[in-house]
N, C-alpha and C positions, 0 to 999 in steps of 0.2 A: 843377869844375876851372878856372873863370874863362875858358875859351876857347869862343867860339861854334862851333857844329858846322859852320856854313857856312865859317868860316875854316879849319878842319882840312881840309875837303874840297878847298878851293882849294889848300892846301899840298901835298896828295897829288897833285893834278893837275899842279902845277908841278914837283915832283920827277921825276914820270914824263916830263914833256916835256923836262927837262934831260938826263935819261939818254938819251933818244932822240936829241936834237940832238948831244950829245957823241959818241955812237957813230957818227953819220953824218959828222961833221967830222973825226974823228980818223983813222980808217983805214978801209980797205975791209973790210967784214965778211963773213965766211964764212956759209954756211947754218946752221951750228950756232950761231954767235954771234948770227946774226939771230934764231934761234928762242929762244935763251936771253934775248936782249934783249927780245924781244916778250913772253915769259912774265913777265919782271920788270916790264915796263910794265903788262901786264894785271893782275898781282898788286898792283901799287901802286894802280892805278885801282880795283880791286875792294875793296881795303882802305879806300880813302878813301870809296868809295860805301857800303860796310857801315857805316862809322863815321858817315858823313853821315846814312844812313837810320835805323838802329836807335838809335844813341846820341842822335841829334838828337830823334827822336820820343819816346824815353823821357824825355829832359829836358823836352820840351814837355808830355807827360802828367803828369809829376811836378809840373810847374808848375801845370797845370789842377786836379789833385787837391788841391793845397794851397790853391789859390784857392777851390774848392768847399767844402773843409772849413772854410775861414774863414767862408764865407757860411752854411753849415748850422749851425755852432756859434753863430753870432750870432742865429739865428732864434728867436723867442719860442715857436713851435710845435714839437712833437716832430718830428724828422727822423731817418731811418734810411737808411744806405747798405748795400746788400748786393750780392753778386755775382748774376749771372743764375741761378746754381743755388742761391741763397738763403743763401749764407754771409755772416756778418757782416763789414762793412768799417769802418763808423764810425756813431756815434750821438751826438747832442748831449745836453746836460744836460736840456733840456726833455722829451726822450723818456724819459730815465731817471726823471725826476720823475713823469711821467704813469703809468709802469708801476710806480713805487715800487720801482725796482731798487737793490740795495745797490751800493756802489762797487766791491766785489771781483767782482761778477757783472753788470757793465754791458754785457757783450758779448752779451746775449741778443737774438735776433731775435724777431719777433712769433710765428713758428711755435714757437719754444722756449717763449715765455711762455705760449701757449695750448696747450701740448702735451697737456693733460689733456681738452681739449674738441675732440672729432673734428669737430664741425660747424663750429666757428670755424676750425680749421686748414684744413678743406676750402675755406672762403671765402677764406682768405689765399692758399692755393695757386692758387685761381682768379684772383685779382688779379695774382699773380706771373706766371702763364702768359700772361695777357692783355697784361701790360707787356713780356714777353720776346718773344712771337711776333707780337703785333699792333702793338706800339708804342703801344698806348693805355693809358688809365688802368684800364679794365676795370670802371668804376663805383666807387661808394663804398659802403662797408659800415659799419654801426653795430654795435659790440660792447660788451657790458657786462663790465667787469673783475670780478675776484674780490672787490674791495672795493665793488662797486656803482656804480662810475663808468662813464659811457658814453664811448666813444672812436669817433671817426669816422676811418676809415683809407682812404688812397688811395695807389696805386703807379703809377710810370711810368718809361719808360727816358730816358736822357740822350744827346743826339747826340754831345757831345764826349767822353763816356765810355761807349762802347757796351757795356762789360763790366759796368756797374753799374746798379743799380736804386735809385731814390730813393723812400722811403716817407714819406708825410705823415701824421702822427698828431695829431689835435686832440680835446680834451675837449669833448663836447657834452651833458654831464649836465644842465645847467640848461635848454638848449634842448630836450632830450628830455623833461624833465619838463613843460615848458610845452606841448609838443606832445601829451603824454599827457593833461594836464589838459583841453586843448582837445578832444581826441578824446573823452574821457569826457563832457564837457559836450555835445558834438555828439550822442553816443549817447543821453544822457539826454533831450536836447531831441527827438531823433528818436523815442525811446520814448514820450515824452509825446504828441507829435503823433500817433503811430501808434495808441496805445492809449487816447487821451482818450475820455471818454464822448460826445464830439461829433465830427462830421466836420469836416475842413479840406480846402480845395482852393484852388489859385491858378490864374488864367487869364492867358494872354498877351494881347497887343494884338489878336491874330487870333481870340480867343475859344476857343483850344484849351487844354486842361488841361496846365498845367506841373508841378503837384504835387498829389497826393491822398494823404491819410494812409490808413493801413491799415483803420481802422474804416469810413471812407467807402467804400473799395473793397469791403470785405466786405458792406456794406449793399446794394450794387448788384450783387454777385456777380462782381466782376472781381478780377484780380490787381493788386496795387498798381503794378507795372511797366507794365501795359497802359494804365493811366490817366495815368501820370506820364512817358510818353515824348514828350509834346508833339505827338502826332498825333491826339489824340481830341478832337473838338469838343464842348464842353459842351452845345450846343444839341441834340445828338443824344439827350441824356438827358432833356430836359424835354418833359413831356407838356402840350401846350396844350389848354386847354378851349375857347379861342376864339382868333381871330387877334389880338385886342387884348392878350392876355396877354404880359407881358414874359418874354423867354427869358434875362434877365440880362446880355446882351452887345449887344443891339440898341439900347438907349438908355442914354446916360451923362449923369449930371448933373454940374454944374460943381463942386459941393461937396457935402459930406455922403455918407451912404451911398447907393450905387446903388440898393439894393433891400433891403427888409426885409419879410418876409411869408411866406405859405405857398405852396409850389408842389408839383407832383407829379412825381416822377422815375420813369423806367421802368427796371426792373432787367433784368439780362442775360436772365433766363428769361421776360421779358415782363410779370411782375407789377408792380404799381404800388406806389410808396413815397411816402407824404405826408411832407413835410419842411418845416421852417421855416428860411429862409436869411437871414443877415445878411451883405451883401457891400459891400465898400469898394473904390473905384476908386483905382488907383495911377497917378500922372502924373509925367512927367519935369520938368526944369528949365524947359523951354519949353512946359509944359502938354500935351505930347504924351502920348497914351495908352500906358501901359506894361502895363496889365493890371489885375487885381483880386485881392483876397484875400477869402475867404469862410469863415464858420463855419456849419455845418449841424447842426440838431437834428432827430433822427428822431421823427416823430409817431405812428407805427404802435403802438409800445408804450404811448405816452401814451393813444392812443385805446382800446387794450385795457385799460389801467389804468382809464380813465374808465368803460369798460363794466363792469369788475369792481366798481368802486366803486358804480356805478348798480345793478348786480345785488345787491350786498351790502346796499345801502340798501333795495332792493325787498324782499329776503328779511327784513331786520329789520323793515320796515314791516308785512310779512305776519305775522311772529311777534308784533309789538307789537299789531296789530289783532285777531289771532285767539287770543292767549294766554288760557287759561281763568281766569287770576288777574288782579286789577287791577294796573296799572302806572302809576306816576306819575313824571314827570321834573320835578325842581325846580331852581331856581337856587340859588346859594350862600346866599341869604337864606331859602330855604324856600318861595318863591313857585312855584305850579304853572305849568310851561311847557306841559306836555302830559299828557293822560290817555287811556287806551285804553278801548274799549267795555266791557270787563269791569268796569272801575271805575265807569263810568257806570251799568252795570246794578246794581252794588252800592248806589249812591246813589239808584237809581230815576229817573235823568234820561236824556233822549234826546240832548240837546246837551251840549257840553263846558262846562258851567257853572263847573266848578272852575278853569279857566284864569284866571290873574290873581289868584287868591285865595291867601292863605297856607295852607299845608297844615293848620295847627292849626284853621282855621276850618271844616274839613270833619268835625271830631269834636266830641263832646259837651264842654260846658264843663269837666266834672270831669276829662276826660282830656287837655286841651290842655297843661297844664304838663308832664305825663309825656312827651308826644310832642315837645315842644320840647326837653327834656333829651336825648332820643335823637338829635334832629337835631344838636345841639351836640356830642354824643359822637361821632357819625359823622364830622363835619367835622374834629374834633380828632384822631381816631385814624387817619383815612383808611382805615378798615376797616369791616366790617359790624358795626353795633351790635346789641346784643340786641334781640329783637323787642319791640314795645310793643303790647299788646292794648288796643284802644280801642273805643268805640261810635261809629258814624257818625251824623252829623247828617242828618235828613230821611229815615231809613230805620227802619222799625218793628222794634225789637229786633235791629238789625244790628250784630254785633260782628265785629271784624276784627283780624288781626295785621299790623302795619307793620314790614317788614324793610327797613332803610335801608342803602344803600351809597354811599360817596363816590366820585365820578368826578373825577380830577385834571384840572385845566386848566392853562393857561400861567401863571397867577398865582392868587393866593388868591381873587380876585374873580370869576374865570371858571370856577370849579369847578361841578360839577353833583352832584345827589343823585338816585340812582335808588331808588325805593321800590316794593317789591312788596307788594301788599295781598291777603291771603288771608282769605276769609270764614270765620269760625269760629262763626258762629251755629248751624249745624247741629251742629257739634262740641260746643259748650257745651250745646245741647239734649240731645244724646245722652249727654253726661257726666251731666247732671242726671237724665235718665231711667235711665241705667245705675245711678247711685247709688241712685235710688228702687227700681229693680229689685233691686239688691243687698240693700237694706233690707227690701224685701218678702219676698225669699227667706230672709233670715235670720230674720225674724219668722215666716214660714211654717214653717221648720224647728222653731222653738221651739213654735209652735202645734201642729204635728203631733206633737211629743214629748209635749206636755201632753195632747193628745187621746188618745194611745195609753194613757197612764197612767190617764186618766179613764175610758176605755172599760173597762179592767180593773176599776176600782172600780165602775162602773155595772153592768157585767155581774154582779158578785157581789150588788150591791144589788137589782137587778131579779130576778135568779134566786132569791134567798132570799125575796123578797117573793112570788114565785109559789109557792114551797114552803109558805110560811105560809098563802097563800090556799087551798091545797088542804085545809088543816085547819080552816078557818073558813068557815062558810056566809055567805050574804048578809046574813042577819038578825043575825049576831053583831056585837056592838059593836066588836070588834077588826078586823072586815073593812074597815070604812071607813077606819080608821087605816092599815092596811096598804096599802089601795088608794091613799091620799093619798101615802104614801111612794113607791109605784111610779110614780104619775103625775108626781111631781116628779123622780124619777130619769129618766123618759122625757123630760121637758122639758130636763133637763141633757144627755141623750143628743142631743137636737136641737141644742143649742148646740155640742156637741162635733162633730156633723156639719158645722155651719157652719165650725168651725175647720178641719176636714179639707178642706172645700171651698176655703177660703182658701189653705191650705197645698198644694193640689192633690194631696191624698193620699186623697181619697175614692174609692170604687168607682163607676165609671161603666159604664153599659150602653149604649154608643153604638149608634145605628141610623140608617139612611138616612131622612132626614126632609125633608118639604116645609114650610118655615116658614110659607107661606101658610095651610096647614091648621092649624098650631099656633096662629097669631094669630086665625084665624077661630073656633076652638073656645074660645079664651080671652076673646073679646070680651065675652060676656055676664058672665063672672065679673069682668073688669076694670071694667065699668060699675058693677056693684054695689060693687066695692072702692073706686073713686074718688069715688062719690057722684053725685047727679043735677046738682049745680051745676057740675061740671067736664065739659066736652065731650070726647068720645073720637073721634079720627079715625085710621083705619087705611088707609094707601095701599099696595096690593099691586102689585108689579112684574109685568108680564106674562112668562110663561114663566120664572118664577124658578128658578134652579139649585138642585140638591139639596145638602144638607149632611148630615154624619154626626155627630149629637150625641146626648147622653142626653136624651130628650125631657123627662122629668120634671125634670131639673136645668135645662134651658133655660127651662121654664115657671117655675121658681123664680126665674131671672134676670129674666124679664119682670115677675113679680109684685113683686119687690123694687124694681125701677126705677119701676114704677107707684106703689108706696107712697111712695117718696121724692119723686116729682113731685107727688103729692097733697099731701104735707105742705109742699112749697115754694110751692104756689099758694094755700094758706090758704083753700080752700073754693070758688073759682071760677077758671076759666081753660080752657086747651086743652091736652090731652095728645095728641101725635101719634106714631103708629108708622108708619114708612116703610121699605120694603124695595126694594132694587135690585141688579141684577147689576153688578159692577165688575171691570175688568181694570186692574191696575197694571203699567205697562211699566217696564223697567229705566231708571233715571235720572229717572223722573217725580217731581216735587217737589210735586205737589198734595196729597199725603198724608204722614203721619208716616213718617220715614226708617226707623223700626224695622220697618216692614211690608215684607217681601221681595216682589219682583215675583210676579205670579200672578193667578189668578182668585179672587174673593171674593163672598160675599153680604154686602152692607152693610145693617145694621139701625140705623136712627136713631130714638132715643127723645127727643123734644123736649117741653119744657113752657114755660109762660109765667109761671113763677114769679119769685121774687126774684133768682135767679142765685146763683152761688157766689163769695164773695170771693177775690181772687187769693192771699191768704195761706193760704186753706183748700183751694183746688182741688188742691194738690199732695199733700194728706193724706187725701183722701176715701176712698181705698182701704185706708188703714191699719186694721188690726183694732182694735176698741174705741174708734175715734175717732168722735165724734158731736158735732153742734152742738145736738142736742135737750136738753131739760131732763132732769134725773135722773128715771129711771123711765119715760121715753118711748121709749127705744131702747137696744139693746145695743151698737151700733157695729159690728155684724157683717154688716149687710145688704150693703153695697157691697163689702166685702172678700170676702163669699161670691160675689157676682157676678163679681168680678175673678178669683177662683180657679177658678170653673167655666169661664169663657171661656178662661183661659190653659191649663187642663187639656185643654180641647177642641181646642187648637191655634190659637185665635183671638187677636184683640187688642181692647182696649176703651179708648177715649179720651174725655175730656170737655172741653168748652169752653163759654163763655158765649155766648149769641146776641148779635147786634149790637144788637137792640132791647131785649129782655128775656128772661129764662129761660135755660135750660141745655139742651145737646143731648149725649147719650151716643151715641157711634158704635161699633157693634160689627162687627168684620170677622171673618167665619167662612170658612175655606177651603172652596172648591167640591169636592164629591164627584165624582171623575171616573171611578171604576171602574164597570164594568158591574154592574148589580144581579144578584146571584146568587140563584138560586132556593133558598129555604131547604130544608133537609132535612125529610123527612117527620116525623122526630121532633121538629123544632122547630115544625112547623106544627100538630102536635097539642097540644092544651092539656095542661098538666101535671096529672096526677091529683091530686085533693084527698083527702088521707088523713084521714079522721075518726078512725079507730082508730090511735093513735100508739104502740100497744104493739108489741113485737116481741121476737125472740130473736136471740142471737148474742153474740160476744165482741168487746168494743171496747177498744182500747188508747188511753187518754186521756193526753196529755202536755201539761202546763201548769205553768210555773214559778210562776205566782201561785196560792198555796194557796186563797184564797176562791173563785176562779173554778173551780179544779179540783174542790174539794169540792162546789160547787153543781152543776156539770156531771155529776159522777159520781152524785150522789143523784138528779138528774133522770132520767138514763138508767137507773139501777137501778129507779127507780119505774115505768118503762115496761117492765121485764122483761128488760133487757140485763145481760150480765155485764161488769163494767168493771174493766179492769186500769189502775192509775194509776202515772204516773212524773212526777217534778218536773223532769226534765232529759233531754236527748238521750242521754246516756251510760246513765242508769238505764233508759230505754226499750229500748235495745239489749240490756241484760242481761235485762230482762223478756221480750223476744222470744225470746232464746236459751234461757231457763230454762223458758218455758211449753211444756207438752207437747201442748196442744191447738192448734186452729186459731184464728187471729185474723182476724175478719171485716172489721174497720174500724179504721183508724188516724185518730184526731183529735188533731191537734198544733198548738201555738201556732207562729207563724212566728219571732218574736223571742225568743230564749232565750240565756242565757250559755253560753259555750264552744262548744256544738254547737247551731246553730240548727235550725229546723224543716226547711227544704229539704235540709240536709245529712243530717239523720236520715232523711227520706223517701228520699233517694237511696241510703243504705246499706241500708235495709230492702227497697226495690224491687229491688235487685240480687240478693236472695235470694228474695223472693216477689213477682215482677213483677205478679201479679194482684190484689194487695192493694188495697182501696179506701181512698181517703185524703180527709179533709176538713181544710183549713187553717182556723184561726180566728186573727183578728188584729185589733188596733185600728187598723192602717194600711189603706190602700187595697189592693185586690187587685192592681192594676197596679204598685204600688210594689215588689213582690217578684217577680212573674211574669217581668218583663222581664230580670231578672238570673239566672234559673235556667238551668242548662246541660243540662237534660234535658226530655223531653216532659211537659208539665203539662196537656195538653188534657183528660185524663180526671180531673183532680184537681178537687174541688169546694172552694168557699170559703164560709165563714160569718163575716160581719163582726161585730165586737163593737160595742156591747153586744147580747147576744141574750137572749131570754127562754126560759123552760122549753119553751114551745110551739114556738118557732122552732128550738131545737136538736133537739127530738124530731122535728119535721117533716122537718128536714134529713136526720137519720139515717135515718128511715123511707124518705125518697125515695131515698137513695143505696143502701140495702141491698136494696130491692125492685126497683131498676133492673136489667134484664137485662144481662148482659155482652155487649159488642159482638163 
């Protein structure tokens, strides 16, 4: 209106005064007039006062609001004016830009903007209430907008405008990010310090702990806060071994680390913790002591680790020293660094002579190139090379397998080679012996088969010669011719018996025997056999154990060995027989590995002859092998010895003596069973039957026609009735068809389709009392052990047999009383 409020108020007061003065000067006024006049004056004054107060203050407030709006609008920071109840009054452009408000919606308050976030609205309401009721700012809050920007908001009241609240809105996105990065960095640093594998602590100038990381506090059994509150003296943790030991805060040096070394700290529970500390002194600008910073390394685990390493090394050393196989440690070039006692035992040395030598120098010249190739292969492949079998130097016939493994090092020159050396001497010897045994077994089977067929032929030849001799008297010219045929057939039978002995298929009659008595009885015969120029020496062991052998066969062994020794000594020398008791313990290597542990009687037969060449000694037990001239030997002597000893359950080996001659070593198992008294029937001498005639029906079963015909004629000549069958099936038919009683069954063991044992089993199932005689070219034991029925009452007659032998056997069986 252009008029000041104070001027209007003065004009109202002036008009009121003029009215009062004119009324007083004009005329005397009545009571009513005075009342009317007074009311008019009061109304004029009130009107002026109302105008003066309200209109004037309104004009003043309008002027202040305009002035504040000008200031707010020109501020570069966001400003918002609201009423005390939160209604929008005014906002500058910076506010709208911060909140990214569109022009048509610029009247939003902060509560409106954050209407969807109840937590933010609660904070804004708290600021508003603090500004309205307390007149304070109520603190500052940081809020993230929907677009990811950070705003700092503050509100306070205005004295000149008590009805309004001013809001200050500032963007702090960059500052907030910097603070966040700083916080993350501090957390990472704190995490590193707290969980580092070493301890950290800092001391103040008074020697109290200002900071300790979590790992250091855990070592000592404290909470991190307990050590980091500045009230814990570090000297309380240090265990002094003496008064001169530094407690890390008593002495300070002018420069360099205060202390570096090992000390012992006391844990909370009283246990001790050895540590290594590196501590640095911190000084101020004027060299005043500020404190120290320290790094701690715990030594307890290190000590335990060292103890484990020491124990592991001790265990390895024990394994290395006590290993049953040889072990070599080589450098990358193959030079021996170390060897264990087992390897030294292989090479026959007590001290470690192999150290410093190249590993190829430990083997024979012929095997060095092979071993070097394996070394190169192992280094190149970094894996186990195939084993190399070599012969060791300085050891008699010592063969070994070298297993090479490469041990990686930091570089190619620091690698190592680990070699396991396994002695294969025994294995090779066993392989040779096994091959020899297999060969002998195969030859023995062949010899046994040949002997069986020859026995059939010889049985027929000897038998028919006996029949012919019955018809010719001694003076008859044909008698001597027939007798010559029989004698040569008997010689052939002797050779066949030797073949059976070698093949271990002859019939043995073992009995408990004292070898001392056997050798004593043979001594006179042996002296006549070897001649007067050769000395005979027999050494008997005291209390020699008993053995169970076929005495006659063992005497043949002694005789054969004596004859071979006589021939080897060429007329003069010394033949020694020596007996001794021997116990071989498990693992004992003094004797051949083929001999199982147990008690044995050892018989050594030594001569002073020319010895046996190495290329011959492996073949001496082969049948028909001989070094004698043609016509001087059959080559069956030693093979017979071998077969008899093996069939008895013993072992025989030969070796050349150190000086001269050869030694045969015979190992016979000790007889441990108690001697049983023989039955009265065994004690009585078997009756000698001079009259071989008899009566009875005999069933003769033999697949060889000549043998069957001879045996049948021989028995018929003695008065027996003989039923013949050429096989087992025919024999069963004869038994079923025959109406009378059959007194005796004589059957061959080996026959086609149905063999003798099967035939006997079928017949005995119907006539269990029938007497049986087995005839065979094989040994009796060869088939008895395979029978599944009682054969104790069955007799046996080996081929070849004569007319007298079969007649005697039949007579003996038929006249024997039934048990």
